[in-house]
C-alpha positions as CSV (number, residue, x, y, z in Angstrom):
1,X,23.6,-10.9,-27.2
2,X,19.9,-10.4,-26.3
3,X,17.6,-8.4,-28.5
4,X,14.4,-6.8,-27.5
5,X,11.1,-6.8,-29.4
6,X,12.2,-3.8,-31.4
7,X,15.2,-5.6,-32.8
8,X,17.6,-3.5,-30.7
9,X,20.1,-4.4,-28.0
10,X,18.4,-5.0,-24.7
11,X,18.8,-2.4,-22.0
12,X,20.9,-4.7,-20.0
13,X,23.5,-4.7,-22.8
14,X,23.4,-1.0,-23.3
15,X,24.4,-0.2,-19.8
16,X,26.3,-1.9,-17.0
17,X,24.4,-4.3,-14.8
18,X,22.4,-2.8,-12.0
19,X,24.2,-5.2,-9.7
20,X,27.5,-3.4,-10.2
21,X,26.8,0.2,-11.1
22,X,24.4,2.9,-10.0
23,X,22.1,4.2,-12.7
24,X,23.6,7.5,-14.0
25,X,21.6,10.7,-14.1
26,X,20.1,11.5,-17.5
27,X,22.7,14.1,-18.3
28,X,25.4,11.5,-17.9
29,X,23.7,8.8,-19.9
30,X,24.9,8.4,-23.5
31,X,21.6,6.8,-24.5
32,X,19.8,10.0,-23.7
33,X,22.4,12.6,-24.6
34,X,23.0,11.4,-28.2
35,X,19.3,11.5,-29.1
36,X,19.0,14.9,-27.3
37,X,21.9,16.3,-29.4
38,X,20.2,14.8,-32.5
39,X,17.0,16.7,-31.5
40,X,18.8,20.0,-30.9
41,X,20.4,19.8,-34.3
42,X,17.1,18.9,-35.9
43,X,15.5,22.0,-34.2
44,X,18.4,24.1,-35.4
45,X,17.9,23.0,-38.9
46,X,14.2,23.9,-38.7
47,X,15.0,27.3,-37.3
48,X,17.3,27.9,-40.2
49,X,14.6,26.8,-42.6
50,X,11.9,29.0,-41.0
51,X,14.1,32.1,-41.0
52,X,14.9,31.7,-44.7
53,X,18.6,31.1,-44.1
54,X,18.4,27.7,-45.7
55,X,17.8,29.4,-49.1
56,X,21.0,31.3,-48.9
57,X,24.4,29.9,-49.8
58,X,26.5,28.9,-47.9
59,X,23.9,28.6,-45.2
60,X,21.8,26.1,-47.2
61,X,24.8,23.7,-47.1
62,X,25.1,24.3,-43.4
63,X,21.4,23.5,-42.9
64,X,21.7,20.3,-44.9
65,X,24.7,19.3,-42.9
66,X,22.9,19.9,-39.6
67,X,20.0,17.6,-40.7
68,X,22.5,14.9,-41.8
69,X,24.4,15.0,-38.5
70,X,21.1,14.9,-36.6
71,X,20.1,11.9,-38.7
72,X,23.3,10.0,-38.2
73,X,23.3,10.6,-34.4
74,X,19.7,9.4,-34.0
75,X,20.3,6.4,-36.3
76,X,23.4,5.4,-34.4
77,X,21.2,4.4,-31.5
78,X,19.2,1.7,-33.3
79,X,20.6,0.9,-36.8
80,X,23.6,-1.2,-35.5
81,X,21.4,-3.2,-33.2
82,X,18.8,-3.8,-35.9
83,X,21.4,-5.0,-38.4
84,X,23.1,-7.3,-35.8
85,X,19.7,-8.8,-35.1
86,X,19.1,-9.4,-38.8
87,X,22.6,-10.9,-39.5
88,X,23.2,-12.8,-36.3
89,X,19.8,-14.0,-35.4
90,X,17.9,-13.6,-38.7
91,X,15.4,-11.5,-36.9
92,X,13.2,-8.9,-38.5
93,X,12.8,-6.4,-35.7
94,X,11.0,-3.0,-35.5
95,X,14.4,-1.3,-35.5
96,X,14.9,-2.8,-39.0
97,X,11.6,-1.2,-40.1
98,X,12.8,2.2,-38.8
99,X,16.2,1.6,-40.6
100,X,14.5,0.8,-43.9
101,X,12.1,3.7,-43.5
102,X,14.9,6.2,-42.8
103,X,16.9,4.9,-45.7
104,X,13.9,5.1,-48.0
105,X,13.2,8.7,-46.9
106,X,16.8,9.6,-47.7
107,X,16.7,7.9,-51.1
108,X,13.6,10.0,-51.9
109,X,15.3,13.2,-50.8
110,X,13.4,13.6,-47.5
111,X,16.5,14.2,-45.3
112,X,14.6,16.4,-42.9
113,X,11.9,13.8,-42.3
114,X,14.5,11.0,-42.0
115,X,16.3,13.0,-39.3
116,X,13.0,13.6,-37.5
117,X,12.2,9.8,-37.6
118,X,15.7,8.9,-36.3
119,X,15.5,11.5,-33.5
120,X,12.0,10.5,-32.3
121,X,12.6,6.8,-32.5
122,X,16.0,7.0,-30.7
123,X,14.6,9.3,-27.9
124,X,11.7,6.9,-27.4
125,X,14.0,4.0,-27.2
126,X,16.2,5.9,-24.7
127,X,13.2,6.7,-22.6
128,X,12.1,3.1,-22.6
129,X,15.5,1.9,-21.5
130,X,15.7,4.5,-18.8
131,X,12.2,3.6,-17.6
132,X,13.0,-0.1,-17.5
133,X,16.3,0.6,-15.6
134,X,14.5,2.8,-13.1
135,X,11.9,0.1,-12.4
136,X,14.7,-2.4,-11.8
137,X,17.0,-0.2,-9.8
138,X,14.5,0.3,-7.0
139,X,14.7,-3.4,-6.3
140,X,18.5,-3.5,-6.2
141,X,18.4,-0.6,-3.7
142,X,17.0,-3.1,-1.2
143,X,20.4,-4.7,-0.9
144,X,21.7,-1.3,0.4
145,X,19.8,-2.1,3.5
146,X,22.4,-4.7,4.4
147,X,25.4,-3.2,6.3
148,X,28.9,-3.8,5.0
149,X,30.1,-5.1,8.3
150,X,28.8,-6.7,11.6
151,X,30.1,-7.1,15.1
152,X,30.3,-10.7,16.3
153,X,30.8,-12.0,19.8
154,X,33.0,-15.0,20.2
155,X,32.8,-17.7,22.9
156,X,35.2,-15.7,25.2
157,X,32.9,-12.7,25.0
158,X,35.3,-10.7,22.8
159,X,33.9,-8.5,20.0
160,X,35.3,-8.0,16.6
161,X,34.2,-6.5,13.3
162,X,33.8,-8.8,10.3
163,X,32.5,-8.3,6.7
164,X,28.8,-9.0,6.6
165,X,29.3,-11.3,3.6
166,X,31.4,-13.6,5.8
167,X,28.7,-14.3,8.4
168,X,27.7,-17.9,8.8
169,X,24.8,-19.5,10.8
170,X,25.5,-19.9,14.5
171,X,27.6,-16.8,14.9
172,X,26.5,-14.3,17.6
173,X,25.9,-10.8,16.3
174,X,25.8,-7.7,18.5
175,X,23.5,-5.1,17.2
176,X,23.4,-1.7,18.9
177,X,20.8,1.1,18.7
178,X,20.7,2.5,15.1
179,X,22.4,-0.4,13.5
180,X,20.9,-2.7,10.8
181,X,20.9,-6.4,11.1
182,X,23.3,-8.0,8.6
183,X,21.5,-11.3,8.2
184,X,18.5,-13.3,9.6
185,X,18.7,-14.6,13.1
186,X,17.1,-15.3,16.5
187,X,17.4,-12.9,19.4
188,X,19.3,-14.5,22.3
189,X,19.6,-11.6,24.7
190,X,18.2,-8.1,24.9
191,X,14.9,-6.4,24.1
192,X,14.3,-3.7,21.5
193,X,11.9,-2.4,18.9
194,X,12.9,-3.2,15.3
195,X,12.0,-0.9,12.4
196,X,11.1,-3.4,9.6
197,X,9.2,-1.0,7.4
198,X,11.6,-1.3,4.5
199,X,11.3,-5.1,4.5
200,X,7.8,-6.0,5.6
201,X,5.9,-2.8,5.1
202,X,5.0,-2.6,8.8
203,X,5.2,1.1,9.7
204,X,5.2,0.6,13.5
205,X,8.4,-0.8,15.1
206,X,8.1,-4.4,16.2
207,X,8.9,-5.2,19.8
208,X,11.4,-8.0,19.9
209,X,12.9,-10.2,22.7
210,X,14.7,-13.5,23.3
211,X,13.5,-16.3,21.1
212,X,12.0,-14.0,18.4
213,X,13.1,-14.3,14.8
214,X,14.5,-11.2,13.1
215,X,15.1,-10.3,9.5
216,X,18.1,-9.0,7.7
217,X,18.0,-5.2,7.1
218,X,15.9,-4.5,10.2
219,X,17.0,-1.4,12.2
220,X,17.5,-1.8,15.9
221,X,15.9,1.4,17.3
222,X,16.7,1.0,21.0
223,X,18.8,-1.1,23.3
224,X,21.4,-3.7,22.5
225,X,20.5,-7.1,21.0
226,X,22.6,-10.2,20.6
227,X,21.3,-12.2,17.7
228,X,22.3,-15.7,16.6
229,X,22.7,-15.8,12.8
230,X,20.4,-18.4,11.1
231,X,21.5,-17.6,7.6
232,X,24.7,-16.7,5.8
233,X,25.4,-13.0,5.1
234,X,25.1,-13.6,1.4
235,X,22.0,-15.8,1.4
236,X,19.3,-14.4,3.7
237,X,15.7,-13.3,3.5
238,X,16.6,-9.9,1.9
239,X,18.8,-11.4,-0.9
240,X,16.1,-14.0,-1.5
241,X,13.5,-11.3,-2.0
242,X,15.8,-9.6,-4.6
243,X,16.4,-12.9,-6.4
244,X,12.7,-13.7,-6.5
245,X,11.8,-10.3,-8.0
246,X,14.7,-10.3,-10.5
247,X,13.4,-13.7,-11.6
248,X,9.9,-12.2,-12.0
249,X,11.2,-9.3,-14.1
250,X,13.0,-11.8,-16.4
251,X,9.8,-13.8,-17.0
252,X,7.1,-12.4,-19.3
253,X,3.4,-12.6,-18.5
254,X,0.6,-13.8,-20.8
255,X,0.0,-10.4,-22.2
256,X,3.7,-9.9,-22.9
257,X,3.7,-13.1,-24.9
258,X,0.5,-11.9,-26.6
259,X,2.3,-8.7,-27.7
260,X,5.3,-10.7,-28.9
261,X,3.0,-13.0,-30.9
262,X,1.4,-10.0,-32.6
263,X,4.7,-8.2,-33.2
264,X,6.6,-11.3,-34.6
265,X,4.5,-11.8,-37.8
266,X,3.6,-8.1,-38.1
267,X,7.1,-7.0,-38.9
268,X,7.6,-9.2,-42.1
269,X,3.9,-8.6,-42.9
270,X,4.4,-4.8,-42.9
271,X,7.5,-5.2,-45.0
272,X,5.5,-7.3,-47.5
273,X,2.6,-4.8,-47.5
274,X,5.0,-1.9,-48.2
275,X,6.5,-3.8,-51.1
276,X,3.1,-4.5,-52.6
277,X,1.9,-0.9,-52.2
278,X,5.1,0.4,-53.9
279,X,4.9,-2.2,-56.7
280,X,1.2,-2.0,-57.4
281,X,1.1,1.8,-57.0
282,X,4.0,2.2,-59.4
283,X,2.1,0.1,-62.0
284,X,-1.1,2.0,-61.8
285,X,0.1,5.4,-60.7
286,X,3.0,7.7,-60.0
287,X,5.9,5.5,-58.8
288,X,7.4,8.3,-56.7
289,X,4.2,9.0,-54.9
290,X,3.4,5.3,-54.1
291,X,7.0,4.5,-53.0
292,X,6.7,7.4,-50.6
293,X,3.4,6.1,-49.3
294,X,4.8,2.6,-48.9
295,X,7.6,4.1,-46.7
296,X,5.1,6.0,-44.7
297,X,3.0,2.9,-44.2
298,X,6.1,1.1,-43.1
299,X,6.6,3.6,-40.3
300,X,2.9,3.8,-39.4
301,X,2.5,0.1,-38.9
302,X,5.5,-0.3,-36.6
303,X,4.4,-2.3,-33.5
304,X,7.1,-0.9,-31.2
305,X,4.5,0.7,-28.9
306,X,2.9,-2.8,-28.6
307,X,6.2,-4.4,-27.8
308,X,7.0,-2.1,-24.9
309,X,3.4,-1.7,-23.6
310,X,3.4,-4.8,-21.4
311,X,7.0,-5.3,-20.1
312,X,7.3,-1.7,-18.9
313,X,4.1,-2.1,-16.9
314,X,4.8,-5.5,-15.4
315,X,8.4,-4.6,-14.4
316,X,7.2,-1.4,-12.8
317,X,4.3,-3.0,-11.0
318,X,6.4,-5.9,-9.6
319,X,9.1,-3.5,-8.5
320,X,6.5,-1.3,-6.8
321,X,4.9,-4.2,-5.0
322,X,8.3,-5.4,-3.7
323,X,8.9,-2.1,-1.9
324,X,5.9,-2.9,0.2
325,X,6.5,-6.5,1.0
326,X,4.7,-8.1,-1.9
327,X,7.0,-10.4,-3.9
328,X,5.7,-11.6,-7.2
329,X,7.8,-14.4,-8.8
330,X,6.9,-13.9,-12.5
331,X,5.1,-11.6,-14.9
332,X,2.5,-14.3,-15.6
333,X,1.8,-14.6,-11.8
334,X,1.3,-10.9,-11.6
335,X,-1.2,-10.9,-14.4
336,X,-3.1,-13.9,-12.9
337,X,-3.1,-12.2,-9.4
338,X,-5.0,-9.3,-10.9
339,X,-7.8,-11.7,-12.1
340,X,-8.3,-13.7,-8.8
341,X,-11.9,-14.1,-7.9
342,X,-11.7,-16.6,-5.1
343,X,-9.2,-16.8,-2.2
344,X,-8.6,-19.9,0.0
345,X,-7.1,-19.3,3.4
346,X,-5.2,-21.7,5.5
347,X,-6.1,-21.2,9.2
348,X,-3.1,-21.8,11.4
349,X,-0.4,-19.1,11.0
350,X,-2.3,-17.3,8.3
351,X,-5.7,-16.3,9.7
352,X,-4.4,-17.0,13.2
353,X,-1.2,-16.1,15.1
354,X,0.0,-19.7,15.4
355,X,0.8,-18.8,19.0
356,X,-1.8,-20.5,21.3
357,X,-2.6,-18.2,24.3
358,X,-4.8,-18.4,27.3
359,X,-8.1,-16.8,26.2
360,X,-10.3,-17.4,29.2
361,X,-10.2,-18.5,32.9
362,X,-13.2,-19.9,34.7
363,X,-13.4,-20.3,38.5
364,X,-15.8,-21.5,41.1
365,X,-16.6,-19.3,44.1
366,X,-13.8,-19.1,46.7
367,X,-11.0,-19.3,44.1
368,X,-9.3,-16.5,42.1
369,X,-8.4,-16.5,38.5
370,X,-4.7,-16.0,39.3
371,X,-4.7,-18.9,41.8
372,X,-6.3,-21.3,39.3
373,X,-3.8,-20.2,36.7
374,X,-0.8,-20.6,39.0
375,X,-1.9,-24.2,39.9
376,X,-2.3,-25.1,36.3
377,X,1.0,-23.5,35.3
378,X,2.9,-25.2,38.1
379,X,2.0,-28.6,36.7
380,X,2.1,-27.8,33.0
381,X,5.7,-26.6,33.5
382,X,6.5,-30.4,33.6
383,X,4.2,-31.3,30.7
384,X,5.1,-32.1,27.1
385,X,1.6,-31.2,25.8
386,X,1.7,-28.5,23.0
387,X,-0.6,-26.2,24.9
388,X,1.4,-26.3,28.2
389,X,3.6,-23.4,27.0
390,X,0.6,-21.1,26.6
391,X,-0.5,-21.7,30.2
392,X,3.0,-21.4,31.8
393,X,3.5,-18.2,29.7
394,X,0.3,-16.7,31.3
395,X,1.5,-17.4,34.9
396,X,5.3,-16.8,34.9
397,X,5.5,-16.7,38.7
398,X,3.7,-20.0,39.4
399,X,4.8,-22.1,42.5
400,X,6.9,-25.2,42.4
401,X,5.1,-28.6,42.1
402,X,6.4,-32.0,43.3
403,X,5.4,-35.6,42.8
404,X,4.6,-35.0,39.2
405,X,2.8,-37.8,37.3
406,X,1.9,-37.3,33.6
407,X,-1.0,-39.3,32.2
408,X,-0.6,-39.2,28.4
409,X,-3.6,-38.1,26.5
410,X,-5.4,-37.2,29.8
411,X,-3.5,-34.8,32.0
412,X,-1.0,-34.4,34.8
413,X,-1.1,-34.5,38.6
414,X,1.2,-33.3,41.3
415,X,1.5,-31.7,44.8
416,X,1.7,-28.0,45.4
417,X,2.3,-27.2,49.1
418,X,0.2,-29.7,50.9
419,X,-2.5,-29.9,48.2
420,X,-2.9,-32.5,45.4
421,X,-3.7,-30.8,42.1
422,X,-4.8,-32.4,38.8
423,X,-4.9,-30.7,35.4
424,X,-6.4,-32.3,32.4
425,X,-9.0,-32.8,29.7
426,X,-12.7,-32.4,30.5
427,X,-13.1,-36.0,29.3
428,X,-10.7,-37.1,32.2
429,X,-11.5,-34.5,34.9
430,X,-15.2,-33.6,35.5
431,X,-15.9,-29.9,35.1
432,X,-18.4,-29.9,38.0
433,X,-20.5,-26.7,38.2
434,X,-18.5,-25.2,35.3
435,X,-19.9,-27.7,32.8
436,X,-22.1,-25.2,30.9
437,X,-19.3,-22.6,30.7
438,X,-16.8,-25.2,29.6
439,X,-19.1,-26.3,26.8
440,X,-19.5,-22.6,25.7
441,X,-15.7,-22.2,25.6
442,X,-15.3,-25.3,23.5
443,X,-18.0,-24.1,21.1
444,X,-15.9,-20.9,20.7
445,X,-13.0,-22.9,19.5
446,X,-11.1,-23.2,22.7
447,X,-9.2,-26.2,24.0
448,X,-10.2,-26.4,27.7
449,X,-8.2,-27.9,30.7
450,X,-9.9,-28.5,34.0
451,X,-8.2,-27.9,37.3
452,X,-9.0,-30.0,40.3
453,X,-8.0,-29.1,43.9
454,X,-8.2,-32.0,46.4
455,X,-10.4,-33.9,44.0
456,X,-12.9,-31.1,43.3
457,X,-13.2,-28.9,40.1
458,X,-12.1,-25.4,41.1
459,X,-11.5,-23.8,37.6
460,X,-10.9,-24.2,33.9
461,X,-8.5,-22.6,31.5
462,X,-9.4,-22.0,27.8
463,X,-6.5,-22.0,25.3
464,X,-6.9,-20.9,21.7
465,X,-4.8,-19.9,18.7
466,X,-6.4,-16.5,18.4
467,X,-7.5,-14.8,15.2
468,X,-5.1,-12.1,13.9
469,X,-6.4,-8.7,14.9
470,X,-6.4,-7.6,11.2
471,X,-8.1,-10.7,9.9
472,X,-11.7,-9.3,10.1
473,X,-10.8,-6.1,8.3
474,X,-8.9,-8.1,5.6
475,X,-11.9,-10.4,4.9
476,X,-14.3,-7.5,4.8
477,X,-12.1,-5.7,2.2
478,X,-11.9,-8.8,0.1
479,X,-15.7,-9.3,0.2
480,X,-16.3,-5.6,-0.7
481,X,-14.0,-6.2,-3.7
482,X,-16.1,-9.1,-4.9
483,X,-13.7,-11.8,-3.9
484,X,-15.1,-15.1,-2.5
485,X,-13.3,-16.5,0.6
486,X,-12.9,-20.1,1.8
487,X,-11.1,-21.5,4.9
488,X,-9.1,-24.7,4.4
489,X,-7.7,-26.2,7.6
490,X,-6.6,-29.5,9.1
491,X,-8.0,-28.4,12.5
492,X,-11.2,-29.8,14.0
493,X,-14.5,-28.7,12.6
494,X,-15.7,-27.0,15.8
495,X,-12.6,-24.8,16.2
496,X,-12.5,-24.0,12.4
497,X,-16.2,-22.9,12.4
498,X,-15.8,-20.8,15.5
499,X,-12.8,-18.8,14.1
500,X,-14.3,-18.6,10.7
501,X,-17.5,-17.0,12.2
502,X,-15.3,-14.4,13.9
503,X,-13.5,-13.6,10.7
504,X,-16.6,-13.4,8.6
505,X,-16.0,-16.5,6.5
506,X,-18.9,-18.7,5.7
507,X,-17.3,-21.4,3.5
508,X,-15.3,-23.6,5.8
509,X,-13.6,-27.0,5.0
510,X,-12.0,-28.5,8.1
511,X,-10.1,-31.7,9.1
512,X,-8.3,-31.7,5.8
513,X,-5.0,-33.5,5.0
514,X,-2.5,-31.8,2.6
515,X,-3.9,-33.8,-0.3
516,X,-7.5,-32.9,0.7
517,X,-6.6,-29.2,0.6
518,X,-5.2,-29.6,-3.0
519,X,-8.4,-31.5,-4.0
520,X,-10.5,-28.7,-2.6
521,X,-8.5,-26.1,-4.6
522,X,-9.1,-28.1,-7.7
523,X,-12.8,-28.1,-7.0
524,X,-12.9,-24.3,-6.3
525,X,-11.1,-23.6,-9.6
526,X,-14.1,-24.6,-11.6
527,X,-15.2,-21.3,-13.1
528,X,-12.9,-19.2,-10.8
529,X,-9.4,-17.9,-10.7
530,X,-8.3,-19.2,-7.3
531,X,-5.5,-18.1,-5.0
532,X,-4.4,-20.2,-2.0
533,X,-2.7,-18.5,1.0
534,X,-0.7,-20.5,3.4
535,X,2.6,-20.7,5.3
536,X,3.4,-24.3,6.1
537,X,4.8,-27.4,4.5
538,X,1.3,-28.9,4.6
539,X,0.1,-26.1,2.4
540,X,2.6,-26.7,-0.4
541,X,0.4,-29.1,-2.5
542,X,-2.6,-26.6,-2.3
543,X,-0.3,-23.7,-3.2
544,X,1.0,-25.5,-6.2
545,X,-2.5,-26.6,-7.3
546,X,-4.0,-23.1,-7.2
547,X,-3.8,-20.6,-10.1
548,X,-1.9,-18.4,-7.7
549,X,-0.1,-19.6,-4.6
550,X,0.6,-17.0,-1.9
551,X,3.1,-17.8,0.9
552,X,2.7,-15.8,4.1
553,X,6.2,-14.7,5.0
554,X,9.0,-15.0,2.3
555,X,11.2,-16.5,5.1
556,X,8.7,-19.1,6.2
557,X,8.5,-22.7,5.2
558,X,10.8,-23.3,2.3
559,X,8.3,-25.7,0.7
560,X,5.6,-23.1,0.9
561,X,7.7,-20.4,-0.6
562,X,9.0,-22.7,-3.4
563,X,5.4,-23.8,-4.3
564,X,4.0,-20.2,-4.2
565,X,3.9,-17.6,-7.0
566,X,3.6,-14.7,-4.6
567,X,5.2,-14.3,-1.1
568,X,4.7,-11.6,1.5
569,X,7.7,-10.6,3.6
570,X,5.4,-9.4,6.4
571,X,2.6,-11.0,8.4
572,X,-0.2,-8.5,8.2
573,X,-2.8,-10.2,6.0
574,X,-4.3,-6.8,5.0
575,X,-1.5,-6.9,2.5
576,X,-3.6,-9.5,0.6
577,X,-6.5,-7.2,-0.5
578,X,-3.9,-4.4,-1.1
579,X,-1.8,-6.7,-3.3
580,X,-5.0,-7.8,-5.3
581,X,-5.9,-4.1,-5.8
582,X,-2.3,-3.3,-7.0
583,X,-2.4,-6.2,-9.4
584,X,-5.8,-5.3,-10.8
585,X,-4.7,-1.7,-11.3
586,X,-1.6,-3.1,-13.2
587,X,-3.8,-5.2,-15.4
588,X,-6.0,-2.2,-16.2
589,X,-2.9,-0.2,-17.2
590,X,-1.7,-3.1,-19.4
591,X,-5.0,-3.2,-21.1
592,X,-4.9,0.5,-21.7
593,X,-1.5,0.3,-23.3
594,X,-2.4,-2.7,-25.5
595,X,-5.6,-1.0,-26.7
596,X,-3.7,2.3,-27.6
597,X,-1.0,0.3,-29.4
598,X,-3.5,-1.7,-31.5
599,X,-5.5,1.4,-32.3
600,X,-2.3,3.0,-33.7
601,X,-1.5,-0.1,-35.7
602,X,-5.0,-0.2,-37.1
603,X,-5.5,3.5,-37.9
604,X,-2.2,5.1,-38.9
605,X,-1.3,2.7,-41.8
606,X,-4.8,3.4,-43.4
607,X,-4.3,7.2,-43.0
608,X,-0.8,6.9,-44.5
609,X,-2.0,4.6,-47.4
610,X,-4.6,7.2,-48.5
611,X,-2.3,10.1,-48.2
612,X,-4.1,11.7,-45.3
613,X,-0.9,12.2,-43.2
614,X,2.7,12.4,-44.2
615,X,5.9,10.9,-42.9
616,X,6.7,13.6,-40.4
617,X,3.2,13.4,-38.9
618,X,3.3,9.6,-38.7
619,X,6.6,9.6,-36.9
620,X,5.5,12.3,-34.5
621,X,2.3,10.5,-33.6
622,X,3.9,7.1,-33.3
623,X,6.8,8.1,-31.1
624,X,4.7,10.5,-28.9
625,X,2.3,7.5,-28.3
626,X,5.3,5.4,-27.2
627,X,6.2,8.1,-24.7
628,X,2.6,8.1,-23.4
629,X,2.7,4.3,-23.1
630,X,6.0,4.4,-21.2
631,X,4.7,7.0,-18.7
632,X,1.4,5.2,-18.3
633,X,3.3,1.9,-17.6
634,X,5.4,3.6,-15.0
635,X,2.2,4.5,-13.1
636,X,1.9,0.8,-12.2
637,X,4.9,1.2,-9.8
638,X,2.7,3.3,-7.5
639,X,1.0,1.4,-4.7
640,X,-1.9,2.8,-2.7
641,X,-0.4,1.6,0.6
642,X,-2.1,1.8,3.9
643,X,0.2,1.7,6.9
644,X,-0.7,-0.9,9.4
645,X,0.8,-1.5,12.9
646,X,2.5,-4.8,13.4
647,X,0.0,-7.6,14.1
648,X,2.6,-9.8,16.0
649,X,2.1,-10.0,19.8
650,X,5.8,-10.1,20.5
651,X,5.8,-8.6,24.0
652,X,4.0,-11.0,26.4
653,X,1.8,-9.4,29.0
654,X,2.7,-9.9,32.6
655,X,0.9,-12.8,34.3
656,X,-2.4,-11.8,35.8
657,X,-2.6,-8.5,33.8
658,X,-5.6,-9.8,31.9
659,X,-4.3,-8.5,28.6
660,X,-3.6,-12.0,27.3
661,X,-7.0,-13.4,28.2
662,X,-10.5,-12.5,29.3
663,X,-12.1,-13.6,32.5
664,X,-15.6,-15.2,32.3
665,X,-17.6,-14.9,35.5
């Protein structure tokens, strides 16, 4: 049995798990209906009183009975849980304060006030439970994105339907137009546009073809795809997202623990204060009056509003962020995210696409760009160099080359037609008349290969891992929000500074090993709340060293995701300033709720002690404040989302179209 800060059974015990049942509508929820009936009976009793019927027998007996039933119905929602908490766990909860207050009011003959207390407290508890359930249920609805079955294709080409939960890596799944993908995979055949908006937050369908990774829950909008499963049907990117957020909702943030620390000694303190007021007041004044005031003080000092102020906000905010591809793994991480003042970016795969492409082609007079590209691609098709794929991709119709000889660390030579061609580093093959332009390309962060035809330099090709299209906008938004930005990369200094200048980043640390990145984070943390953003195994130490680690892509490197506190299911880094703004707004709402709760605790007991307000007024003010706090906390679920097109260049341009690179004359 788990008990909440109010000393009552937790919402998870009052209702079936969200995993197995759908949250009922309010008119079908006992937690809401019983307090509502209590309130209707209370209102009926007031009407009878105001019309004078309560002064007439036998209606006076009916009125009293109505108040008693109202009291018992309301009390049934918190008294059993409070007593169990006291007996089983020896815990003095806020529910116990309410129980003692209601019992004292009855003992003093205030049946009507006791009924009002029981109704207002029970309805506030019911609203809190409903609000918490609502915040959680949105996350569970993500699993509805997974289809119940999938069509698999066996080795003989036959198709059959299987339960999605039985899928295993290696199976070939056939996905037709309009169907959702049952698990993560890699496209083997077919081209289509996938709607991933519910998973990554990308509002524009993502063009997908052979070799592209696809995520569980994506909708195939056109064509037919055959996808090789890379994850089981029960353990894929979407189920991982749900598990991460459920873990976050189960963990409390710093302010939640602060509220608990305040509430824990406050309950016995309030009980002791009430006893002292009743005892001392009875000695020096009218015992009945001071016992009454002690009971009112007991109710007025209830910290229930404080206890619910943070959890409802954190759960709502984390759930709201998950609907837009921002996965926060704990309440504490969410609160720290809202206070980040410095962001450190990894370069490759975070600020850049991690897909080297041909960015420029240089030629000498008498040669065309396409001709030079074709020569380079014909030889690079036989190369093991990491950049060879970028060149062959840019010239898909390159001619065949023979007599290939690879020179490790230098380049490659071969024969095309009757001509001997060489492709290699400017340190191995002289750039000839292109020397100045090659230097310019290298200063812009390009890796340049020189093409020689019959021993003479005829062209050069620049290859670069290009900056993401949205990177400049993301950095500008962070800067406007007052967040400092640093680039940490293992790449060479020249390339790092060139890309940083394009992105608008002035603080650049290059040629760093994983341990160097972690050391840099430790240095940046002096006087700052630092977040590190990365996506690779080499980023894991820095992610762990930062106050907040952010992994780009919840399905990326396992080491990065495990080390991070926040993960993005999408690849658009404009989610970063959006996530920071969401977390800052959540912190602001948390602060509002805490301040309102503390004001109530500070002011209401004093007013009650000096007889300024009575029991009914205290109960009404206190419970209405709880409703306000709940509604305010639920505002944290709203995210001010901007819809961005996908930043992934998944459909390669045709060779020679010029869309993958620019031509420098």
